[in-house]
C-alpha positions, 0 to 999 in steps of 0.5 A: 733199845736192846744192846744184843740182837733180837727178833725185830719183825717178820715180813708177810708180802702180799700182792694185795694188802686190803685182801690179806689184811681182811683175811688175817683179820677173819682169822683172828689176827688183827693189824693196824695201818702202818704207812706208805714207802714213798718211792718203793711203791709199797705200804703196810700194816702191822700187829704186835707180836710180844717181846718187842717184835711185830709182823708186817704185812706189806704189798703195793700201794695203789696210791703211788705211781709204778716204781722205777725199780722191783718192789722188794721182797718179791711183791711183784711176782707174788701170786698169793701172801707169802712169809718172805723175811725176818729182821734182827734188831741190833744196836749199832748196825754198822759194827754188825755188819762189820762182824758178820763180814769178818766171819764171812757173810756180807749182809750189804751196807746199811741205808737210811730209810723213813716213812710217815705213820697214819698219824703224821709221826715220822719213823726213821730207821736204818737197814741192810738190803732186804733179800733180793730172792725170797724167801729168804732164812738169813735175816736182815739187819735193822737199828731204829735209833731214837725213833719209837719202835713200830710194835709200840703202836701196832695192833695188839692181841696176838703173840708169836708162839713158834718161828722155824725155817727150813733150808737144804743146807742147814748147817751152812744156814746156821753158820750164816745165822750166827755170823749176823748174830741172829737169835736162835731159830730152828733150821730144818732140812727142806727142799727149798728155803722156807719160813713158818710162823704160829701167831696166837689170837684171841680166837686161835692159832694162824700160820704164816708160811 
């Protein structure tokens, strides 16, 4: 595992996972089934983006009962797919949280997570809380420990060409990004927080925003 922060994955949230997966495949961005997040009411599909990063497409899981709390990433309020968040991979998440707090940014305490892949392999990781409001330009933190990274088993063929953000306060956002050790990301002025990615596929470029 890398010993320095790196872009781990982008989160494309959707109200209908199957429909979004089909739409992306029609545009050349093929994903593979990820797994269900038991108790959260969600499941995902993944695409490798190169350089140890991947795309997570996450939506409601109709095979689970309605969760007792809102689904993560604002999924319950979505009417269309939206690029809502991103994660930075760290080797020692507790140290990364402490470092961010020392610079005036609190990512929240790390918690344990797990899910089963379709082939029955159990994935375990730790992460700080995903954003409560979306989209969120500052990433959450994630550490995979000894678990095989999801990009290794995700659908191949795509590559991240460009990843940028917008925010009404670019300078303040850049300070928050530096505090959590985020890789360099261009933050342009904008009327509201926003994320944008360009993904190269065998049939052309797909924009996620």
